[in-house]
N, C-alpha and C positions, 0 to 999 in steps of 0.2 A: 635788868639793865640792857638796853638795846646795844648791840655790838655788831660791827662789820669788820671782818678780818680778810685782807687780801693776801694771796700767795701766788707763786708761780713765776714771778719775775726773774730776771737774770741777764746774763750777757749772751748774745746770739749774733751770728754773722749775718750780714745782709742776705736776704733770700730765705732765711731760716724761719722757724715757727716757735711760738710759745703759746701755752694755754694758761690764762690767769683764772683764778678762782676767787670768789667772794663768799665767804661763809658767814651766815647771819645767825644771831641768837638774841633771845630776850624780847621778841615781838612776833606777831602773827605774820609770818613772812609773805604769805600769798595775798595779803591786803595791800602790799606796797609795790609801787613801780621802782625799778632799780636801774641805775645808770652807771656806766663807766666813763670816767673823765681822766684827763691827763694834763700834766703841767711840765713843760720843759724849762730848763734854766733861762731866765730872762724873758719868758713868755707868759701870757695869761693862760689860765686854766681853760681847757676846751672840752666840750662834750664829744665823746668818741662814739658811744652806742648806748641805747637805752631800750628797756624792754618792759612790757606791761605786766600786770599782776598774773595773768594767766599764761603769759608767754606768747600770746597770739599776735601781738603787735610789736614790731621792732623798728628802730630808727638808727641810722648810721651817718656819721660825718662823711662828706664827699671824699675826703682824703683817705678813708679806709674802706669804702664800699668795694665789695668784690674780694677783699683780702681778709677782713675780720668778720667773725660770726659770734653773735651774742645768743646765749641760751640760758635757761634756768631749770632747775629741778626742785620743785616746791616740796617734794617729799624729803629732800636732803637739805632744804634751806640754803641752797647754793646757786649762785649765778656764775656763768663761765664767759670768758672772752677768748675765743680761738683766734689767734693772730698768725696769719700766713704771709709769705712774701714780704717779710719785714724789711723796712728801709731805715737808714740812719736817722731820718727825720721822725721816725716813730719813737726815738729815744726820749724818755720822760718818766716821771713818777706817775703811776696809774692808780687811781682811786675808784672805789665803788661807793655809791651813795644811794639812799633810799628816801622815798617820800610817799606819804599817804594820799595827799590831795594832788590833783593836777593830772595832766596827760602823761602818757609814756613817751615823752619827748625829752630831749637833753637841754631844753631851754627852761628858764625859770628856776625857782629855788628848790633845792633838795635839803632835807632837814637833818639827815644823819649821814656821817662820813666815816670811812675807814681811815687807817693811817697811811695807806699807800704801799705800793711795791715798785721797785725800780726796774725799768726795762731799758737795757742798753743794747743798741744795734751797732756793731762795729766790727771791722775786720782786723 
């Protein structure tokens, strides 16, 4: 059974940092592109950052470039999202997702989703 489990969310002050983890099981992890997405209350879900199977290609939303870094450890079946210089507008539920077909971009359909982890940036 394919499973994605996010962790690492929480409450942080503006300017602070968090590292999200997405632990995968039940499938051949390094066959899949992985993405981080977020959804804030009253807003549509948006792609934050996505990474290719090998980790050699990454993509970022303009709003997080220079602040967030995506990485993956295929030996540990885990993808990370390091988030620095957090802003209140980064507050959202963050989801990781996987897809077998398609590019390592945050557009298009992702087939498998985790349940999400809440990130709240507030003073």
